[in-house]
C-alpha positions in Angstrom: -19.8 4.4 -7.8 -18.1 5.3 -4.5 -16.8 8.8 -3.8 -13.7 9.2 -1.6 -12.7 12.6 -0.1 -9.8 13.7 2.0 -9.4 17.0 3.7 -7.1 18.6 6.3 -9.3 20.4 8.7 -8.7 22.4 11.9 -9.6 19.1 13.7 -7.0 17.1 11.7 -7.3 14.9 8.6 -10.7 13.6 7.6 -11.2 10.9 5.0 -14.7 9.8 3.9 -16.3 7.3 1.5 -19.8 8.5 0.4 -19.9 10.9 3.3 -19.1 8.3 6.0 -15.6 7.9 7.7 -13.4 5.5 5.8 -12.5 2.4 7.8 -8.7 2.4 8.4 -8.3 -1.3 7.6 -6.2 -1.9 10.6 -7.8 -5.3 11.0 -6.1 -6.2 7.7 -2.7 -4.6 8.4 -1.7 -1.9 10.9 1.1 0.2 9.4 0.6 2.9 12.0 -1.5 3.9 15.0 -1.4 7.6 13.9 -4.3 7.4 11.4 -4.2 8.6 7.8 -2.0 11.1 6.0 -0.9 11.8 2.4 1.4 13.8 0.2 4.5 11.8 1.1 5.6 8.2 1.4 5.4 6.6 4.8 3.3 4.5 7.2 0.3 6.9 7.4 -0.1 7.3 3.6 0.4 3.5 3.4 -2.5 3.0 5.8 -4.7 5.3 3.7 -3.7 3.4 0.5 -4.6 0.2 2.1 -8.0 1.5 3.4 -8.9 2.9 0.0 -8.0 -0.4 -1.7 -9.7 -2.6 0.8 -12.9 -0.6 0.6 -12.8 -0.3 -3.2 -11.7 -3.9 -4.0 -13.5 -5.7 -1.2 -10.5 -8.1 -1.2 -7.8 -7.8 1.5 -5.2 -9.9 -0.4 -5.5 -7.9 -3.6 -5.4 -4.7 -1.6 -2.2 -5.8 0.2 -0.6 -6.7 -3.1 -1.2 -3.2 -4.5 -0.7 -1.1 -1.5 2.9 0.0 -2.0 2.7 1.0 -5.6 -0.7 2.7 -5.1 0.7 4.6 -2.1 3.8 5.8 -4.1 2.0 6.7 -7.3 -1.3 8.0 -6.0 -1.6 8.8 -2.3 1.9 10.3 -2.0 0.9 12.8 -4.7 -2.4 14.0 -3.2 -2.8 17.7 -2.4 -4.2 19.0 0.9 -7.7 18.2 -0.4 -8.4 15.4 -2.8 -11.3 13.4 -4.2 -11.4 10.1 -6.0 -14.1 7.9 -7.4 -14.2 4.1 -7.8 -13.4 4.7 -11.5 -10.4 6.8 -10.6 -9.0 4.0 -8.4 -9.7 1.4 -11.2 -7.8 3.7 -13.7 -4.9 4.1 -11.3 -4.7 0.3 -10.7 -4.8 -0.4 -14.4 -2.0 2.1 -15.0 0.1 0.6 -12.2 -0.5 -2.9 -13.6 0.8 -1.8 -17.0 3.8 -0.1 -15.4 4.6 -3.2 -13.4 4.1 -5.7 -16.2 
């Protein structure tokens, strides 16, 4: 199970997956050149949502299809520091699927 962590540090925001930097996924879609951010809705949180979903799902098309509701329901509501596991992402996606259906 993967472990995702986000933190705001003196050097800026840091997002890791299992201790390594999370790939921003800009090869899939580039919403911003400004990196990741969270706690609001916008291009930087959208980039983080995409990166989390691409890494977790391993499927760019599925990630792109879920990026907007995932960003709005999950990433926009993160605090300054946050942690998620693969199971947390699965749970959020399942809840979003039920809300959309």
